[in-house]
N, C-alpha and C positions, 0 to 999 in steps of 0.2 A: 586405355582410357579409364580414368578414375571417376567413379560415380560417388556423388555425395548423397548419403542417406540421411533421413531425419535424425537418426541417432548420432551421426557424426556432427550434425549441426548443433544438437543438444550438448554434446560433449565439448564442442568448441565454445559455446556460450558459457558453460559451467567453468571451463578453464579461464576464460576471460574474466568472469565474475570473481573467481578465486584469486586471480592475479591482482585485481583492484583491491580486494580485501587485504591481501598481504602487503601491497604497496601502502595503503592507508594505515595499516597497523604499524609498519616501520616508521612512517612519517610521524604519527602521533606518539609512538614510543620514544622516538628521538627528541621530539619537542618536549616531552615530559622530562626526559633525562637531562636535557640542557636547560630546563626550567624556563621555557619560553611560553609562559601562560598567556601573555598578551596575544600571541599568534594563535594559540589554541582557542581563545575566546572569539577572535575574529573568524577563524575557520568554522567554529561551531555556529556562529550567528549567520554567516553566509550559507552554510549547509542547510540550516533549518529554513531560512528564507527561500532558498531554491526548492526545497521540498514542498513548502507551502504553495509556491507558484506553480509547480508541476501538478499538484493536486487540484489547485483552483482551475487550471487550464484543461484538466482532464474532462472529457465529455462522457461521463459515466452513464448518463441517462439515455443516450442515443443508440445504444447497442440493443439490437433485437435478437431474440432467440437464445439469449444467454440467461434466462430466468433461473432464479434459485428457489429453494423451497419456501423462503420467507415471502417471496412475491406471490406465490400461489395461495398463501393464507391471508393476503391483504383484504379481499372482499369480506371474509368472515370477520376480520377485526374491524372493518369500517362500519358494519351494522351493529356493533356492540355485542355481538354474540360470540366473538372469537376469544382466544386465550389472551390476547393483548388488551382486552377491555378491563376497566376497573370493576371490581365486584360490587362496589357500593354506588356506582354511578347509574343514573337512570337515563334512558334515552328520551328525547323530546316527545315521541309519539305515545308514550305510556302514561 
């Protein structure tokens, strides 16, 4: 019986990603070689559009428990005393 460990899964994902990179490199290089710039423009436009759609659909605000260091400093920045506040700005209460 063969067990799959997390490192095996990671290795499989890395190989899959590397395969996509090699495939796209070959495709783009061959399009450049045969001077198919129209197709390159179309692929670039579609790729950027898909990337924007994926980012727009991502629900980044709904994850809990994955806070970063910048989230921990938000309350300090919100009251005007944190590192993110402008030095010349005055808060309304003063």
